[in-house]
C-alpha positions, -999 to 999 in steps of 0.1 A, spaced: 546 -740 860 564 -735 890 553 -708 911 584 -687 904 576 -690 870 540 -677 872 554 -645 893 579 -638 867 556 -643 835 530 -616 852 558 -595 861 567 -596 826 535 -589 812 529 -561 833 560 -541 825 554 -551 787 520 -536 791 530 -504 808 557 -500 780 529 -506 754 518 -473 761 550 -456 775 575 -464 744 602 -459 768 624 -490 771 610 -511 738 598 -541 761 565 -543 739 585 -553 712 577 -588 702 614 -598 700 618 -586 736 587 -594 753 586 -630 738 623 -637 749 614 -624 783 585 -648 787 609 -673 773 635 -668 798 605 -666 825 593 -700 816 625 -715 811 622 -718 774 643 -689 760 650 -704 724 614 -706 711 609 -674 729 637 -658 704 621 -678 676 586 -665 683 594 -633 687 616 -627 659 589 -640 635 563 -617 653 584 -589 652 586 -591 613 545 -592 612 540 -563 635 568 -543 617 547 -522 601 521 -515 631 520 -478 643 493 -455 656 485 -427 632 469 -398 646 438 -409 664 440 -446 648 450 -470 672 466 -498 657 464 -538 665 479 -543 698 515 -557 701 520 -566 735 493 -587 746 496 -612 717 533 -612 723 531 -620 758 501 -645 752 513 -662 723 548 -666 738 530 -681 771 513 -707 751 544 -714 730 570 -715 759 549 -727 785 533 -759 798 509 -759 767 540 -759 742 521 -752 714 538 -754 681 550 -720 662 521 -720 637 497 -723 663 514 -695 685 512 -673 656 476 -680 647 467 -672 684 488 -638 684 466 -625 658 430 -627 673 445 -614 706 463 -581 684 427 -574 681 416 -580 716 443 -560 730 433 -531 702 398 -532 715 411 -532 752 435 -502 743 408 -479 732 383 -486 758 408 -480 783 418 -446 766 383 -436 762 377 -441 799 412 -418 811 392 -387 808 386 -385 844 425 -391 854 434 -362 828 412 -336 843 428 -347 878 460 -341 863 448 -309 853 435 -299 883 471 -312 903 489 -289 873 470 -260 883 478 -265 918 514 -267 912 510 -305 930 536 -324 909 534 -352 935 499 -354 928 508 -354 892 533 -383 893 509 -401 911 479 -400 886 509 -408 857 515 -441 873 481 -451 882 474 -444 844 504 -464 836 496 -494 858 457 -495 843 475 -502 808 497 -527 828 468 -545 842 454 -544 805 479 -574 800 485 -590 830 452 -600 835 445 -615 801 479 -635 810 465 -645 844 433 -662 830 451 -675 800 476 -694 827 443 -707 846 433 -724 813 442 -761 815 472 -771 789 448 -803 777 422 -779 770 444 -753 749 459 -784 728 423 -794 721 414 -756 709 442 -759 690 436 -792 675 404 -779 664 421 -751 641 418 -762 603 451 -769 589 441 -750 560 443 -722 585 476 -727 600 491 -733 566 478 -702 552 494 -684 583 529 -699 579 526 -692 541 516 -654 548 543 -650 575 569 -657 553 555 -635 528 549 -608 556 590 -613 565 601 -609 531 579 -577 527 590 -562 562 633 -568 545 619 -551 516 606 -521 535 641 -518 556 659 -522 522 637 -496 510 644 -472 535 679 -478 535 684 -474 495 716 -457 487 740 -465 454 771 -471 477 751 -499 498 737 -519 471 772 -533 461 776 -544 503 739 -561 501 747 -581 467 781 -590 483 763 -604 511 742 -626 489 769 -635 471 792 -646 502 760 -666 518 757 -688 483 791 -695 479 803 -701 517 769 -717 529 779 -698 560 752 -696 589 732 -664 596 751 -657 629 785 -655 611 774 -635 585 760 -610 608 793 -611 627 811 -603 593 788 -574 581 790 -558 616 831 -560 610 826 -544 573 805 -517 590 825 -509 617 857 -508 594 837 -490 566 821 -461 589 860 -459 604 875 -450 569 845 -428 564 849 -406 592 889 -407 586 884 -393 550 852 -373 553 865 -358 515 864 -390 499 830 -401 512 807 -418 487 786 -392 469 749 -404 466 740 -381 443 710 -367 465 704 -328 469 699 -315 505 668 -295 504 676 -283 536 710 -267 521 690 -250 494 666 -240 518 697 -224 539 706 -206 512 676 -189 499 672 -176 532 706 -159 533 699 -143 500 668 -128 516 
């Protein structure tokens, strides 16, 4: 891999690690991170395909309270590097690698968070002194540490010979990779089911059924169907805004309206 590709990959890894804790630009999302790694390594199409698959796997991963979910940024970068980089692993091996690295990233994330106490105390003292510049520096240092959490493992993987990586990948039993392929398909279906359940509305089910019928009858690919769906959505929203009185009635009762009326009665 060329030196420029090395540098771009490490830059992407650093910012993905930073955004994994910042949640500002969503760079840590597998679809974005894998695509950026694919661009850096010159294999964008493989990065997009891998990122889309990993995105469906990680769709339900989120931190709840003090519970830290499996990491997303580290496995996205490492698996994309192995699939799109010189090792050129297959998609199923890239997914198989992503799962253990998600656990490794989770362990590193918890370890770093526990060791951040001294920075928090420094930030508290800077706040007491009214020193905003020192507070900003402390925040940037803590953010940089999270970036190093991803860039260092990425650099270590880049130093491993592609031939040795292929030997390790070939040592994985076929039953494991085949099982991952099957489970990924099931997880993707569950992910779409979760999204549909969140968007469930009586007026929208007809659009969903119509989309399936259109896909089966015409045999159009997913890109054309997406464009058609976007156009129909824009038209639907436009007509709904022009005629608010004729908008569909989902039958749902807004509990906040009842709450406001109860307050008015009081």
